[in-house]
C-alpha positions in Angstrom: 143.3 99.6 199.2 143.6 101.2 195.4 146.5 102.1 193.5 145.7 105.8 192.3 149.1 106.3 191.0 148.6 108.5 187.8 144.6 108.6 187.5 144.3 111.3 189.5 146.9 113.9 187.1 144.6 111.9 184.0 141.3 112.9 185.8 142.7 116.8 185.0 143.2 116.7 182.7 140.6 114.7 181.2 138.2 117.4 182.7 139.6 120.2 181.9 138.7 118.7 178.1 135.2 118.0 179.1 135.1 121.3 179.8 135.9 122.2 175.8 134.3 120.8 172.6 136.8 118.2 172.8 138.4 118.7 169.2 140.6 116.0 169.3 139.0 112.7 168.5 140.3 109.6 167.6 140.9 109.5 163.5 138.4 108.0 161.4 139.5 105.8 158.2 139.8 107.4 155.2 136.5 108.7 153.3 136.9 107.4 149.6 137.9 110.6 147.4 135.2 112.2 145.8 135.4 114.3 142.3 136.0 118.0 142.2 135.7 118.1 146.1 138.3 120.2 148.2 140.4 117.8 150.5 140.1 118.8 153.9 143.0 119.1 155.8 143.7 116.1 158.5 143.3 116.9 162.3 146.5 118.2 164.2 147.9 115.0 166.2 147.1 115.1 169.9 150.3 116.0 172.0 151.2 112.8 174.0 149.1 111.8 177.1 146.4 114.0 176.1 142.8 112.9 176.5 141.0 111.6 172.8 137.7 111.3 172.2 136.5 107.8 171.0 133.1 107.9 170.6 130.0 110.3 172.6 126.6 107.8 173.3 123.7 110.0 174.3 125.0 112.3 177.6 128.0 109.7 178.0 131.3 110.1 176.3 134.1 107.8 176.2 137.6 108.7 176.4 141.4 107.8 176.0 144.8 109.1 177.8 147.9 108.1 178.3 148.4 107.4 181.6 151.9 107.1 184.2 152.1 103.8 182.6 149.9 102.5 179.9 146.6 103.5 178.3 143.6 104.6 179.9 139.6 104.7 178.7 137.3 106.6 181.2 133.8 106.6 179.8 132.2 109.9 181.7 129.5 112.6 181.9 128.3 115.6 183.2 125.7 116.0 185.0 122.4 117.7 184.4 121.7 119.5 187.5 123.6 120.8 189.9 122.1 122.3 193.5 122.1 124.5 195.0 122.6 127.1 191.6 123.9 129.5 194.0 127.3 128.2 194.4 129.9 127.8 191.8 130.5 123.9 191.5 133.5 124.0 188.6 134.1 121.2 186.9 131.8 118.4 187.9 132.0 115.0 186.0 131.6 111.3 186.9 133.9 109.0 185.5 134.2 104.7 185.5 138.4 104.4 184.1 139.4 101.4 183.4 143.4 100.8 183.1 143.7 97.7 182.1 147.7 97.6 183.1 146.3 97.4 186.6 143.8 95.0 185.4 140.8 97.7 186.6 137.9 97.9 184.2 135.1 101.1 185.3 136.0 102.0 188.6 134.0 104.4 189.4 134.5 108.1 190.5 133.1 111.4 191.3 136.0 114.6 191.0 134.0 117.9 191.2 135.6 121.4 191.6 136.2 122.0 194.9 137.4 120.9 197.5 135.2 117.8 199.9 134.6 117.6 203.1 137.5 115.7 205.2 135.7 112.6 206.3 132.6 113.5 204.8 131.3 110.2 202.8 129.4 111.1 198.7 126.1 109.6 198.9 125.0 108.0 195.1 121.6 106.8 194.8 120.5 105.2 191.0 116.6 104.6 191.1 116.3 104.9 195.1 120.0 102.8 195.8 122.5 103.9 197.9 125.9 103.9 197.8 128.6 105.3 199.6 131.7 106.8 198.3 135.0 107.9 200.2 136.6 111.3 199.4 140.1 112.3 199.0 140.6 116.7 198.3 137.5 117.4 195.2 137.3 113.6 194.5 135.1 110.8 195.6 136.1 106.7 195.3 133.0 103.6 195.8 133.7 102.7 199.4 133.6 99.4 199.1 134.8 96.7 197.0 131.9 94.4 197.1 129.6 97.1 195.9 131.1 97.6 193.0 129.1 94.9 190.9 126.1 96.1 192.4 126.8 99.8 191.2 127.5 98.7 187.5 124.5 96.5 187.8 122.8 100.5 189.1 123.9 102.3 186.6 123.2 99.9 184.0 119.7 99.2 184.4 119.1 102.9 186.1 117.9 106.2 184.0 119.1 108.4 186.5 122.2 108.7 189.6 122.2 111.6 192.1 125.3 112.1 194.1 125.3 114.1 197.2 128.3 116.0 198.7 129.3 118.1 201.3 132.2 121.0 200.6 135.1 121.9 202.1 133.0 124.6 203.1 130.2 122.6 204.6 127.8 123.5 202.0 125.8 120.6 200.6 125.8 120.0 196.9 124.3 117.3 194.6 124.3 116.8 191.0 122.2 114.9 188.6 123.5 112.5 185.9 121.5 111.0 182.9 122.7 106.9 182.2 121.1 107.7 178.9 124.0 106.0 176.2 126.8 104.7 179.0 126.7 101.6 177.9 127.6 102.5 174.4 130.4 104.5 175.8 131.7 101.4 178.2 131.3 99.8 174.8 133.7 101.8 173.7 136.1 102.0 176.1 136.1 98.1 176.4 137.4 98.0 173.3 139.4 101.0 172.9 140.9 99.3 176.7 141.1 95.7 175.9 
């Protein structure tokens, strides 16, 4: 059984942050002073626990946040296409969650902006390879631990990923994610959350 303590609350904060421009970023090394140039004001420090953008890589972002026990990192992407276009999907994000304190690396999950149908599986397809996810509330996680390595390999080698879900009202939905930039986001997560 996976441990989800604190992860769902952090997911919600990350999703909320992902819907904005992610103004907070990890502080960069100070640049050398330029003569006669106005000194830019320093960015405000993010409140404790606030998600921070650490890298962007094409269609993926790497984010860090304080979890209930320790620092967590995420590689995340939003869908390029959502179907049916006629319904309100809310915020939809695919995550690869890293929690070093729990020895979790790149745990895949999908979060949508509505309750998923109780007991319904979410099917994720990567270049014709299919993987089942179990759902709970508005989120879904990879169902079988044995699928983890094949799923990650498919993500790294694939070009697109499609998630098929069913809402609590019975509406069939689908989301197409680009996999461009995934490796760069995973590299940033690995450096930040060792």
